[in-house]
MIMI-162351 format. One line per field, with one value per residue (C-alpha): residue number from 1; x, y, z. Coordinates in nm, 4 decimals. Each point is the difference from the previous one (the first is absolute). Example, Ala and Ser with C-alpha at 12.3 -4.5 7.8 and 13.67 -1.06 7.14 Angstrom:
<atoms>
n 1|2 .
xx 1.2300|0.1370 .
yy -0.4500|0.3440 .
zz 0.7800|-0.0660 .
</atoms>
This chain:
<atoms>
n 1|2|3|4|5|6|7|8|9|10|11|12|13|14|15|16|17|18|19|20|21|22|23|24|25|26|27|28|29|30|31|32|33|34|35|36|37|38|39|40|41|42|43|44|45|46|47|48|49|50|51|52|53|54|55|56|57|58|59|60|61|62|63|64|65|66|67|68|69|70|71|72|73|74|75|76|77|78|79|80|81|82|83|84|85|86|87|88|89|90|91|92|93|94|95|96|97|98|99|100|101|102|103|104|105|106|107|108|109|110|111|112|113|114|115|116|117|118|119|120|121|122|123|124|125|126|127|128|129|130|131|132|133|134|135|136|137|138|139|140|141|142|143|144|145|146|147|148|149|150|151|152|153|154|155|156|157|158|159|160|161|162|163|164|165|166|167|168|169|170|171|172|173|174|175|176|177|178|179|180|181|182|183|184|185|186|187|188|189|190|191|192|193|194|195|196|197|198|199|200|201|202|203|204|205|206|207|208|209|210|211|212|213|214|215|216|217|218|219|220|221|222|223|224|225|226|227|228|229|230|231|232|233|234|235|236|237|238|239|240|241|242|243 .
xx -0.0157|-0.2781|-0.3139|0.1228|0.3393|-0.1715|-0.2196|0.3041|0.1833|-0.2930|-0.0393|0.3500|-0.0979|-0.2475|-0.2915|-0.0490|0.1703|-0.3102|-0.2563|-0.2109|0.0463|-0.3441|0.0816|0.3351|-0.1574|-0.2604|0.2704|0.1935|-0.3002|0.0492|0.3513|0.2801|0.3776|0.1730|0.3567|0.1660|0.3335|0.2135|-0.1307|-0.3599|-0.2776|-0.2546|-0.2335|0.0218|-0.0643|-0.3598|-0.1415|-0.2854|0.1015|-0.1472|0.2219|0.1864|0.3626|0.2422|0.3666|0.0888|0.3473|0.2073|-0.0266|-0.2640|0.0659|-0.2775|0.0740|-0.1501|0.0357|-0.2109|-0.1032|0.3639|0.1964|0.2430|-0.1099|0.1405|-0.0267|-0.2122|0.0331|0.1239|-0.1881|0.1530|-0.0993|-0.2697|-0.1448|-0.3438|0.0003|-0.2399|-0.3021|-0.1778|-0.0725|-0.1896|-0.1751|-0.1161|-0.0797|0.2392|0.2578|0.3602|0.2142|0.3134|0.1099|0.1418|0.3279|0.1730|0.3550|0.1052|-0.1693|-0.3101|-0.2987|-0.2962|-0.3305|-0.2963|-0.3180|-0.3087|-0.1187|-0.3573|0.0872|0.2188|-0.2364|-0.2984|0.2277|0.1639|-0.3472|-0.1015|0.3171|0.1404|0.3375|0.0533|-0.1086|0.2414|0.2790|-0.0579|-0.0091|0.3430|0.1368|-0.1269|0.1189|0.3485|-0.0010|-0.0944|0.2876|0.2456|-0.1245|0.0531|0.3472|0.0892|-0.1035|0.2124|0.2944|-0.0253|-0.0095|0.2424|0.2526|0.2841|-0.0045|0.2480|-0.2145|-0.3118|0.1830|0.1073|-0.3592|-0.1198|0.2627|-0.0901|-0.3652|0.1014|0.2155|-0.2645|0.0260|0.3748|0.1136|0.1477|0.3730|0.0007|0.0788|-0.2819|-0.0160|-0.2835|-0.0755|-0.0472|-0.1836|-0.1443|0.1782|0.2194|-0.1812|-0.3319|0.1497|0.1590|-0.3349|-0.1696|0.2576|-0.0242|0.3580|0.1759|0.1669|0.3353|-0.0898|-0.1131|0.3418|0.1687|-0.2315|0.0987|0.3657|-0.0618|-0.1669|0.3149|0.1189|-0.3020|0.0480|-0.1902|0.1691|-0.0938|-0.0762|-0.0273|-0.1766|-0.3057|0.0674|0.0893|0.1664|-0.0669|0.2691|-0.2153|-0.3534|0.0633|0.3032|-0.1898|-0.2963|0.2299|0.0842|-0.3511|-0.1829|0.2668|-0.1663|0.1410|0.1547|0.1397|-0.1256|-0.1598|-0.2020|-0.3640|-0.0854|-0.2782|-0.1501|-0.1774|-0.1147|-0.3704|-0.1306 .
yy 12.0217|-0.1666|-0.1380|-0.3535|0.0765|0.1547|-0.3055|-0.2262|0.2071|-0.0198|-0.3751|-0.0434|0.1585|-0.0370|0.0617|-0.0128|-0.3272|-0.2197|0.2308|-0.0842|0.2061|0.1523|0.1184|0.1384|0.1973|0.1435|0.1058|0.1758|0.1564|0.3398|-0.0487|0.2430|-0.0318|0.2965|0.0917|0.1649|0.1707|-0.0270|0.2279|-0.0014|-0.0635|-0.2582|0.0680|0.1633|-0.1157|0.0781|0.0021|-0.2379|-0.2971|-0.0104|-0.2673|-0.3242|0.0396|-0.2503|0.0736|-0.0856|0.1565|0.2036|0.0493|0.1504|0.0952|0.0227|0.3105|0.0972|0.3142|-0.0547|0.3685|0.1102|0.2045|-0.2831|-0.3267|-0.3485|-0.2887|-0.2808|-0.2448|-0.0219|-0.1729|-0.1011|-0.1538|-0.2653|0.1138|0.1256|0.2610|0.1668|-0.1901|-0.0082|0.3740|-0.0490|-0.3170|0.1587|0.3426|0.1599|0.2798|-0.0875|-0.0470|0.0803|0.2006|-0.1651|0.1569|-0.1002|-0.1048|-0.1057|0.0783|-0.2144|-0.1255|-0.0730|-0.1595|0.1666|-0.2146|0.1975|-0.1195|0.0220|-0.2771|-0.2019|-0.0311|-0.1629|-0.2532|-0.0770|-0.0737|-0.2386|-0.1514|-0.2791|-0.0072|0.3727|-0.0324|-0.2882|0.1909|0.3051|-0.2194|-0.1322|0.3510|0.1379|-0.3042|0.0415|0.3712|-0.0820|-0.2468|0.2534|0.2593|-0.2383|-0.0890|0.3680|0.0589|-0.2973|0.1340|0.3424|-0.1514|-0.2901|0.0759|0.2447|0.2545|-0.2087|-0.3101|0.1905|0.1163|-0.3574|-0.1222|0.2715|-0.0878|-0.3676|0.0868|0.1818|-0.2969|-0.2600|-0.1632|-0.0538|-0.3612|-0.1527|0.0639|0.2177|0.3740|0.2494|0.3706|0.2148|0.3540|0.2564|0.2417|0.2011|0.3010|-0.1152|0.2356|-0.1722|-0.3468|0.0968|0.1274|-0.3264|-0.1896|0.2454|0.1138|0.3240|0.0292|-0.0080|-0.3259|-0.1444|0.0731|-0.1559|-0.3001|-0.0595|0.0176|-0.2487|-0.2426|-0.0199|-0.2624|-0.2066|0.0281|0.3225|0.2507|0.2877|-0.0779|0.3134|0.3181|-0.1543|-0.3736|-0.2164|-0.3371|-0.2848|-0.2659|-0.2662|0.0335|-0.2961|0.1720|0.3261|-0.1900|-0.1647|0.3478|0.1458|-0.2916|-0.1494|-0.1226|0.1373|-0.3337|-0.0815|-0.2732|0.0124|0.3115|-0.0258|0.0343|0.2503|0.3201|0.0283|0.3465|0.0658|-0.0353 .
zz 4.8534|-0.1967|0.1720|-0.0687|0.1586|0.3001|0.0546|-0.0303|0.2620|0.2393|-0.0432|0.1413|0.3330|0.2821|0.0277|-0.3777|-0.0926|0.0357|-0.1578|-0.3013|-0.3150|0.0561|0.3521|-0.1060|-0.2825|0.2373|0.2439|-0.2754|-0.1728|0.1671|0.1373|-0.0859|-0.0167|0.1620|-0.0958|0.2991|0.0531|0.3118|0.2733|-0.1232|0.2523|-0.1127|0.2915|0.3409|0.3526|0.0994|-0.3541|-0.0700|-0.2106|-0.3486|-0.1565|0.0559|-0.1115|-0.1535|-0.0787|-0.3590|0.0099|0.2420|0.3729|0.2298|0.3616|0.2572|0.2050|0.3352|0.2074|0.3176|-0.0052|0.0065|-0.2584|-0.0752|-0.1572|-0.0171|-0.2446|0.1455|-0.2896|-0.3576|-0.2825|-0.3302|-0.3316|0.0273|0.3326|0.1019|0.2751|0.2453|-0.1284|0.3417|-0.0164|-0.3268|0.1180|0.3277|-0.1517|0.2483|-0.0286|-0.0677|0.3112|-0.2009|-0.3017|-0.3134|-0.1120|-0.3238|0.0905|-0.3510|-0.3351|-0.0003|-0.1935|0.2241|-0.0938|0.1711|0.0103|0.1095|0.3390|-0.1289|-0.2489|0.2360|0.2978|-0.1778|-0.1695|0.3343|0.1430|-0.2769|-0.1506|0.2172|-0.1768|0.0608|0.3640|0.0540|-0.1702|0.2197|0.3081|-0.0965|-0.0620|0.3312|0.1941|-0.1458|0.0794|0.3590|0.0323|-0.1421|0.2500|0.2930|-0.1287|-0.0250|0.3612|0.1054|-0.2003|0.1668|0.3467|-0.0374|-0.2760|-0.0379|-0.2823|-0.2028|0.0454|-0.1094|-0.3106|-0.0740|0.0363|-0.2403|-0.2615|0.0270|-0.0652|-0.3188|-0.1037|0.0824|-0.3440|0.0213|-0.0273|0.3121|0.0189|-0.3131|-0.0134|-0.0511|-0.0806|0.1349|-0.1102|0.2767|-0.2262|0.2872|0.1547|0.2875|0.2381|-0.0768|0.0350|0.3305|0.1270|-0.0999|0.2077|0.2928|-0.0549|-0.0777|-0.3427|0.1801|0.1753|-0.3333|-0.1485|0.3022|-0.0266|-0.3625|0.1014|0.2811|-0.2421|-0.2112|0.2468|-0.1050|-0.3756|-0.0760|-0.2333|-0.2286|-0.3651|-0.2104|0.1082|0.1678|-0.0060|0.2980|-0.0607|0.2393|-0.0401|0.1645|0.1327|0.2298|0.1506|0.0558|0.1437|0.2532|0.1288|-0.0166|0.1613|0.2252|0.3225|0.3265|0.0975|-0.3433|-0.2295|-0.3409|-0.0881|-0.0983|-0.3692|-0.0297|-0.1234|-0.3269|-0.0937|-0.0035|-0.3529 .
</atoms>
């Protein structure tokens, strides 16, 4: 990826979309692109943050263990997403580990370069405010999902988030590139329940498409199942992924 291609990729995503060319060049002056294979650990829980990370390709899972031998996947970030920036901004240790779930390219911007620009560049500060606000809303929605929705409904909500650009009433195919065990952990399910959930969603137009693809016949139809109010009626149209 050339420097020009990298800048173009960043300009399509928050918090970089509104930055001047000068600010963007300063951010990238000492940044590095890391090529990572599935199973690699980008950083570990408890380590002090030295960089702000942005996913260029692939999939990164945030894993937590809570001082126990087993770990779970708290969240999954894909292409075009910034993740765990607060640790770098606040000079605090990571609360989670970053595990590569699918071969990835990740941009690492030194926190020592990012923090001064965040203090003095209004466009970057506004962009970060937008990113963190969206992350907060996604977190609240996930808590609501865990408390109020069945496992099949949570799976439907997750698939709809991946298919957010699908046209109303048109079919969409999403790629579940992550291991099913990791995806199940993200949804607070067992792998067996994930398989049963996919079978249950067939009644709502969800089918397999190739080795890792999932075809959604109609996002509107799936949304009617995922967001159906208890007393019936039209479902709410919501959930945009944090960007």
